[in-house]
C-alpha positions in Angstrom: 0.0 0.0 0.0 1.3 3.4 -1.0 1.7 6.0 1.7 -0.3 9.3 1.4 1.9 12.3 0.7 0.8 15.5 2.5 3.1 18.0 0.9 2.4 19.5 -2.5 4.0 22.3 -4.4 1.5 24.8 -5.9 2.4 26.8 -8.9 0.3 29.9 -9.6 -0.9 29.9 -13.2 -1.0 33.7 -13.3 2.5 34.7 -12.0 4.3 31.3 -11.8 5.0 31.7 -8.0 5.8 28.4 -6.4 5.1 27.4 -2.8 5.2 24.2 -0.9 2.1 23.6 1.2 0.8 20.9 3.6 -2.5 19.6 2.4 -5.4 19.3 4.9 -6.5 15.7 5.5 -9.9 16.6 6.9 -11.3 18.9 4.2 -10.9 19.9 0.6 -9.3 23.2 -0.3 -11.4 24.9 -3.0 -9.7 28.3 -2.8 -6.0 29.3 -2.6 -4.6 32.8 -2.5 -1.3 33.2 -4.2 1.0 35.1 -1.8 2.8 36.8 -4.6 0.1 38.2 -6.9 -2.9 37.7 -4.6 -4.9 35.8 -7.3 -7.5 33.5 -5.8 -7.1 30.1 -7.4 -10.1 27.7 -7.8 -10.1 24.1 -9.0 -10.1 23.6 -12.8 -13.2 21.9 -14.3 -13.1 18.2 -13.5 -10.7 18.6 -10.5 -11.9 18.5 -6.9 -9.5 21.0 -5.3 -6.7 23.4 -5.9 -4.1 20.7 -5.2 -5.4 18.5 -7.9 -5.4 21.5 -10.3 -2.2 23.3 -9.5 -0.2 21.1 -7.2 2.6 18.5 -7.8 0.7 16.0 -5.7 -3.1 15.2 -5.8 -5.1 15.6 -2.6 -5.1 12.9 0.1 -8.6 11.4 -0.8 -7.6 11.1 -4.5 -4.3 9.5 -3.5 -6.2 7.0 -1.4 -8.5 6.1 -4.4 -11.6 7.8 -2.9 -13.8 10.5 -4.1 -12.9 14.0 -3.0 -15.3 16.2 -1.1 -16.8 18.0 -4.1 -17.7 14.9 -6.1 
């Protein structure tokens, strides 16, 4: 069984700012404010959270093979 990774690096699509974040395990994150340009990121169509859209690692529920909160 593969272990769940809790760290993901988010890249802002507007300014390319990169930041490593720790993903929550008890909730989905539907919004993320870029600390550089202050853009508020939302999941892309078909993704359940900002980590699935802009992160290097999918959110914990998706990694575990489950549906995410918004599905």
